[in-house]
N, C-alpha and C positions, 0 to 999 in steps of 0.2 A: 245566728251568725258566727257564735263561738266556734263549730266545727267545721264552717266554711274557712275562717280564716286560718284555724291551726292544720288542717289539711291541704290546704292550698300552699301552706309554706313547705310541708312534707314534700310535696311534688312538683315545688316551683324549680327542681334543678335534676328530675329525674332522667336522666340521657347516658349515651354511650361515651366512654373515655378510653384513652390508650396509658397504659402503665408505661412509666420513663423508664425506671429502674425500683429494684425492692426498697429502697431507701431514699427516693427522691420524690419530688413532687409529681403531680398529676399532670397532664395537660388533655385537654378536648379541644377538637376541631368540627367543623361546620358537619364535614362529611361525615362523622362518624352516628349522626342522627337517622341514617337511612336505617341503618340495623335495627332501628327501634319500630319502624312501620309495619303494623301488623300483628305487634306482639300485645299479647295482655299479662299484666302482674298484678297480682292478689298480695295485699300486706297487713300485717297486724300493727296497728298504732298504739305504743306505751307512752304513759305519761308520769311524772315524779315533781312534787313541789319540795321534796325532801333536800335541799341542795346546799348545806351549809360549807360543804369544801370546794364551793363552785371556782373559787380564783384559781386553783391551780390550772384549769382549763382557761380561764380567761387571760391568763399572763401567758398563755404558750403562744408564742408566736415566732415565724422563721421556719426553718426546716430541722427534720427528726425530732417532731415533738411527741408526746405522749398524752392522747387525750382518755381518759379512762373514765366510761360513762357506768362503769361497775361499781363506782365508790357510793352511788347515791342509790337509796333503798326507795321501798315503798311503792315501785312502779305498779300503776293501775291500765287495763286496758281501755283505752278511749276509743277503740273502734277498728273496724274492718273496712280498707279502702281496697278498690279494683280500679286499675288504670289502662286504657285501651290505645294505643298510638295510632293514629291516621295520617296520611299523607293530603287531607285536601278538607275543604271543608265540609263537601258530600251534602248529603239529603239528612242533614241534622238542623236541632234547634240553632238560630242565628244566621244561618247559610245565608240567607236572604239579605243579612246586612251589609252595606257596603263598604264599610270599614272593615269586613272579615275575606272580603272577596280574594285578596290574593294570600291568603293563608296556604301554607304548604305542610305544616306540621300542627295537627291538632290532637288534642288527647281530651277523651271521654273518662270522667272520674266520677264513681260512686263511692259514697261513703255512708257505713252501717255503724250509727252511734251506738256505744254498748249500751248507755243507759235509756233509749228507744228503740221503738219495733219499726220507725220509719227511715229510709232511704233518702239523700240527698244526691242529687246527680248535677254537675257541670261540666261545661266544654271550653276548653281554654283554645284560643284561636292565634296561632301563630305563623312566624314567618322567618326563613333563615335567608339573609339579604346580607350582601355587601360586609361580610366579617363579622355579624350579628346577628343574635336572635332577638327578633321584633317581637313584642306581644300586644296583638292587636285589642285584645279583650276577652270578654267570657260571657256566656249564658248559665244563668244559675238557677236551678228548679228545688226549691226549698221544700223540705217535710214540714217545716214552720209556717206559719201564717204571718207573713210580712206586714201586710196592710191592715189587719185587724178586723177583718170582713168576716170571721168566721170560716172561710174557705180556704183550703189548702190543697194543694201546692200552689205558690206563686211564683212566678219567674222574673228573675233580675237580669237586665241587660247592662253590663259595663262595658264601655268603650274608653279606649287610651287615645290621645291626640295631642300630638302624634304619637308613633306606636311607642311603646314602653319597650327599653333597652333592658334584656333578662340576661344577655353574656355578650362580652367581647371575644373573639375566636383569634389566635388559640389563647386558650385560659389556663393560666398556670399559675405558679408563686410569683406575686408581685403584680398580676394583671389587676389592672381597677377601671370602672367606667362611671359616669356618670350620665344624669339626665334630667332634663325639665318638660313637664307634660302636663296635659288637662286631664283628669279623671271624669265621665260624665256616668251618671248611673240613673235608671228610670226600670219602675215595675209595673208590669203590664196589667192593664184592668184598673189602674189608679191614676190620680193626678200626680206622683210623688214623680220627683225628678229633682236631681242635684250635680253640680258642677263645683269642682274645686282644683287648686293646683297643687301640684306634686313635684318633690325636688328627691332623687334617689342618688345615693352615692354607695358603691359596693367596692371592694376589694379582697382579693386571694392574698391573707398574710400569714399563712401557715400551712405545714402538710406534715405528713408524719404517719403514726399507728393511731388506729381509732379502736378501742375496745368497750364493747357492748355486753349485756346481759345474754344469759341464752349461748355463750361461750363463742360470741363473734368477735372476728377481729378483721380490721380492713387497714390497707394504705389508704390515706384520704386528703383532701385538702380543704383547709379551713376558708370560710368568706366569711366577709364582716358587712352587714347590709343594713344602710340606715336609710327609712324613708320619711320626708317632712312633708306633712300634709297642711294646707292654710285653707281656712274656712272662714272667709269674710275677715274679721280681725284676728281670728286664732290662730294658733300653731300649734301641732302636735309632731311628735316625733315617735316612730316605731321601730325598734332596733331588734336585730335577731343575727344569730350567728350560726351558720350553716356548714356541716359536715357531709363530704362528697366521696365513696368510695372511688378506687381505680376503676371499677367498670362503669360508673358515672350516675349511681344511683344514689341520692340523698339519703343517708341512713340517721342522721342525729341531728338535735339542733337545741340550742338553748334561747328560751323564750324570756322579753325584758318586760317590765311594767311600764306606763305612762312616765314615770321618773328616772327611766332608763337603768333600775335596779334590776338584777336576775330573778325572775319568777319561777320559772321550771325549767326542765329539760325534758326531752320529747326523743322518741326514736323509733324508727319502723323495721320490721323483721319480714322479711320476704317467706311467702309461705307457699306460694303456686306460681307458675309460669308457663303459658301457653304461647304458641307461634303458630298462625293462621297464614302467615304470608308466605309466596312464590316468587322466588326471584324472577325481575322484570327486565326485559330488555338485554339480556344475557346473551352473547354471540355463541353458536353452536358449540366453540370448542372453550368455552368459557366455565371458570369453577368459581363457587363462593364458599371462604371458610371464616367462619363467625368467630368472633371474641370467646373466649372459653369462660364457662360459667361454675361455679363463682370464680372470680380472680381479683386479689390472689385467694389461694385456695390451701387447703389441709384437711385429709391427706389426697384427698380425690377432686377431680372437675370433669365437667362434661364439654365437649368438643362437637360442634353441629358445622356439617358442610353441605353444599348443593354441587351436584353434577347434571350439566346441561344435557349431557349424552350419557350414554352407558359405555365405561370405560375401565380399564384396569387402574389400580388408583394405589398410591402408597403415602400413608400417614405415618410420620415417625416425631419421635421428641429428640431433641439435642440439648447437650448443656452448651456454655458461651464460649468454650473451647472447640465448639463444633463436633464433639464426639457423640456419637450415636448413644442414646440413653435406651430408649424402646420404641419397637416398633409395633404401631397399634392396629394398623389394617395394611395387607399387601396382597390385593385380589381383585377381581373383576366385580363391579357393583352397579346396578342400573342407576338411570337417571332419577334424580328427585334428592329430597334432602336425607339426612343420613345422621346417626349420632354415634358417640365412643366414649365411654369413662376412661380417664387416665389415673391410674393410681398409683401413688407416689408416696407409698409409707417409709419404703426403705432408702429415699433419696434424701441428700441434706436441702436446707432452705437454698434459695435462690431464684437466679431468672435462667429459664429454660426458654426454648424455641421450639415450636413444632411447624411442622412442612407436610402440606399437602401437594402430590406430585401426581400429574397424570402425562401421558404422551405429549400432549399439546399444552399445556399450562402448568405452573407453580404458584402456590400462595404461602405466604408464610407469616405467622403473626408469635408475640411473645406472652409467656405467663409467669406468674410469682408463685413460688412456693414458699409459703411462711409458717415455719414452725414455731 
């Protein structure tokens, strides 16, 4: 269960966000989740227990903070993680569970631990509703032998009643949420089942710059989360600090032990992204302009867009004064998905706007160049 716990936390908030400014907090809205559907992202997960100077990060709250994870050493590869985003329960394990029937944001996640040859896979069933991201529960197929019968994999079902709140929208600096629920778990083919109470408290307490190994730098928000679990007369607390970049992917975390003392730090590094989705329900004259990736970026970033029909398009970048910086595309293109790379070696750091325009539609987004 060690890798289940670690990697579930690593992917807890893997989602899309919109940057507000180069040096301000990030905001997330429920509508941004649609951009993830049909996308598969692969990561490498690293962890270090050499955290002698962790207090500088623990004490950094408020805006314009620096969260420097490069100060820690002895990072070790924990494993590889692949996440696919889906828009409904579909034909997956757990689809027949009544508690999961309203799911409209499902993630299929596979973790390959560095120290084993076996994979573990789990499905998280969530729903975006009434300004919240609700977690119905999960189905976990482990490479381990849960029940000790010598046969693996075993399947764990976990259901939250009522649904567990994972985010309150819009989420930005000082956003907070609390939740009280019951967690029910059972393992197939066994008599094992358990139920206990949980109390969850989360708050976005900081924003600023996140520095990671491998020359990675992001604008981020910091979320402090505490989960209190009551089993009969025993009570335990689990604390973690999560860092999410401006695109909305969780990039780093501080892990704590049962005494609430810092235990280790971890981060994930994206190694591959594929997009199999197609624009759905677009009117004939509509276009779709995706968030650039990465964002913030230095010195280049990718911009993807979708044309419902063949059209002459103009894709250009502007500074915040409205001055044209560069024209990326100015020609007729067929329908479908297109991608262009924006190179910004000669430009100063700052906030830029890119605009996609056809004879019948216009779409605009912002991006951050951070050198």
